[in-house]
C-alpha positions in Angstrom: -13.4 -25.1 -25.9 -11.6 -23.7 -22.8 -13.4 -21.2 -20.7 -11.5 -19.0 -18.2 -13.0 -17.3 -15.2 -11.0 -14.9 -13.0 -11.9 -14.0 -9.4 -10.3 -12.5 -6.3 -10.0 -8.9 -7.3 -10.8 -6.0 -5.1 -9.7 -2.8 -3.4 -6.6 -2.9 -1.2 -4.2 -0.4 0.3 -0.7 0.0 -0.9 1.5 -2.6 0.7 -1.3 -5.1 0.9 -1.9 -8.4 -0.7 -4.5 -10.0 -3.0 -4.8 -13.5 -4.4 -6.4 -13.9 -7.8 -7.6 -17.2 -9.2 -8.3 -18.3 -12.7 -10.6 -21.3 -13.1 -10.5 -23.2 -16.4 -13.0 -25.6 -17.8 -13.0 -27.6 -21.0 -9.9 -29.1 -22.4 -7.5 -31.0 -20.2 -6.0 -28.4 -17.9 -2.6 -29.9 -17.5 -2.0 -29.8 -21.3 -1.3 -26.1 -21.5 0.5 -23.2 -19.9 -1.3 -20.1 -18.8 -0.4 -16.4 -18.5 -1.7 -13.5 -16.4 -2.0 -10.1 -18.1 -3.3 -6.7 -16.9 -4.7 -3.6 -18.4 -4.7 -0.3 -16.7 -6.9 2.6 -17.8 -5.6 4.2 -21.0 -2.8 1.6 -21.4 -2.3 -1.5 -23.4 -2.7 -4.9 -22.0 0.6 -6.1 -20.6 2.1 -9.5 -19.6 2.4 -10.0 -15.9 3.6 -13.6 -15.6 3.1 -17.1 -16.9 3.4 -20.7 -15.8 4.2 -23.9 -17.7 1.7 -26.7 -18.0 3.3 -28.8 -15.3 4.0 -25.8 -13.1 7.8 -26.3 -13.2 8.6 -23.0 -14.9 7.3 -19.5 -14.1 8.0 -16.2 -15.8 7.4 -12.7 -14.5 7.5 -9.2 -15.9 10.3 -7.2 -14.2 8.1 -4.9 -12.2 6.4 -7.7 -10.4 9.4 -10.0 -9.8 9.7 -10.7 -6.1 6.2 -9.5 -5.3 3.9 -11.7 -7.4 3.9 -15.5 -7.5 2.0 -17.7 -9.9 1.0 -21.2 -9.0 -1.3 -23.8 -10.4 -3.3 -26.8 -9.2 -3.9 -29.1 -12.1 -6.3 -31.3 -10.0 -8.6 -28.2 -9.4 -7.9 -26.7 -12.9 -6.9 -23.4 -11.3 -4.0 -20.9 -11.6 -3.5 -18.4 -8.9 -1.7 -15.1 -8.8 -0.5 -14.1 -5.3 0.2 -10.4 -5.2 2.1 -9.0 -2.3 3.5 -5.5 -1.6 1.0 -4.0 -4.0 1.5 -0.6 -5.4 -0.9 1.9 -6.9 0.6 1.3 -10.3 -0.6 -2.3 -10.0 -4.1 -1.1 -10.4 -5.6 -2.7 -13.5 -8.0 -5.3 -14.7 -6.3 -8.6 -14.5 -6.9 -11.4 -17.1 -5.7 -14.9 -17.5 -5.0 -16.2 -20.9 -4.3 -19.4 -22.7 -4.7 -20.9 -26.2 -5.6 -17.4 -27.5 -8.5 -17.2 -25.1 -9.2 -14.6 -22.4 -11.3 -14.6 -19.3 -13.6 -11.6 -18.4 -11.0 -10.1 -16.1 -11.1 -9.1 -12.4 -10.5 -5.5 -11.2 -7.6 -4.8 -8.8 -7.5 -1.3 -7.3 -4.6 -0.3 -5.0 -5.1 2.9 -3.1 -2.2 5.0 -1.9 
């Protein structure tokens, strides 16, 4: 059973940066892709971006393209989400997801 633990959230001013990390344990990390999602208060959970199992392919939701970057380190079993030029509308709980499983989430708050 894969377990996912997110970290790195916090409070940042608009225009700032944060780096989230998702640590996975269990099944061989390099055998699956992962995605990042977010859920803002009162809204549905939405896709932010994803990365293939070998890290060769990344996908991003339009509103974060050019600002967010996903990377993975298969040796450390981690996937990071580098978030730059943050906006107040990026405020949400961020989750990593794979194989139908979710982590507990990490809160990102961007002040204007």
